[in-house]
Structure formats: C-alpha cells, structure tokens
C-alpha positions, 0 to 999 in steps of 0.5 A, a space after each residue: 694815678 687817677 682816682 676812680 671816685 674815691 678821694 685821696 686820703 691824706 695824712 693828716 686824714 689818716 692821723 684824725 682816724 687815729 684812736 687814743 689808747 686807753 689807760 694801763 691797769 694800774 700795777 700791783 703792789 703784790 709780790 709776783 712771785 712766791 719768794 716774796 711772799 716767804 720772805 714777807 712771811 718770815 719778816 713778820 714771824 721774826 717781828 713777833 718772836 722778837 716782840 715777843 722775847 722783849 716783853 718776856 725779858 721786860 717781864 722776868 725783870 719786873 722785880 728789878 723794877 719793884 726794888 729800883 722803886 723801893 730803893 728810891 722810896 727808902 731814902 738812904 736808911 740802911 736797914 730798908 736797903 739791906 732789906 731790899 737787897 736781900 728781898 731781890 736776891 730772893 727773888 732772883 735766886 733760889 731761896 736756898 742760895 740766899 736766905 741763909 747767908 750772912 756776914 762774910 758770906 752774904 757778901 760774898 755771894 753779892 760780889 760773885 753775881 755781880 761783875 765789878 763787886 759794888 759792896 767793897 769797903 764800907 758799903 759792904 760793912 754797912 750792908 751786913 751791919 744795917 739789919 742788926 744795928 744803926 748804922 748812919 746813912 750812906 750814899 755809897 751803900 744806896 749807890 751799890 745796892 743800885 749797881 747791884 740790882 741793875 747789874 747783877 746776873 741771874 742764874 741761867 741768864 747770859 
C-alpha cells in the first residue's frame, strides 16, 4: 500500500495521543436510598429514648443515693440507722402505708418490700428497739439497712 502524502501512524504515536482520564468524583457517604436514612433516624430516636429512660431512673433513685450517703455518715449508730430507713421508706412509699408502722408490723413491711428479708434476727430487733432505747452499735444492722435501701422495690416498679 502506498501512502499519498501522509505518514503512517504507528501504535506508539497513537498511544502518545491518548489523554489521561480525570479522577472519578468521590463516593458519597450519604445513604443512597431512603430506607437507610429512616434506619439512622430510628436508631437516633431509640438512643434518645434510652438515654431519657436512664436519666429518669437515675433521678428516681436519688433518694437511695442520699440514704446510702447518710448511712455512711451514721457511723453505725442504731437510732440514726433506724431514722434513715424510716425516711427512705417514706420517700419510696405512700405516707399512709409507712408512717404508722411500728414493731412487728414495721419489720413485716420491710421484709415484704425487699427480697431476702435483710431484717431477720438481731438486725430486726435492733431496728425496732433503736428509736426507743439505747442499743449497742451493730454491723449487722448497718449491712441490713444498706441492703434494704439498695434493693427494696417501690410501688409500681417491676
């Protein structure tokens, strides 16, 4: 074949004429369908609800934290421990159910509101006697009071 005034193009010449393609646009991190967006919104709403519920629980148990702090400052004095348990019960339960209870009725109430009956034996006797007469300090009473404060069940709670 003969060429009429044009030069033959070689493969290397053609390769030199190629233009480099540009960089592709960055891939978007936004969801491409509405379902993923709805899922993200649902997860955010559930996280907010869980946080709100935890906050409410924390606020509802403020009286327990206060009672445990007072119990630590009572230094094992039975009369103070008895007063702290009474105040805690008044904060957690209706006044009409707690205020008039004394002696065996008071112990029955405390045992019925806490699983495991922390006020059996000497701790229960010391608790009922402490407001009325001098009772020697008892580590068992302090332990039972702390256990009742931490684990009693308020009305309407699960």
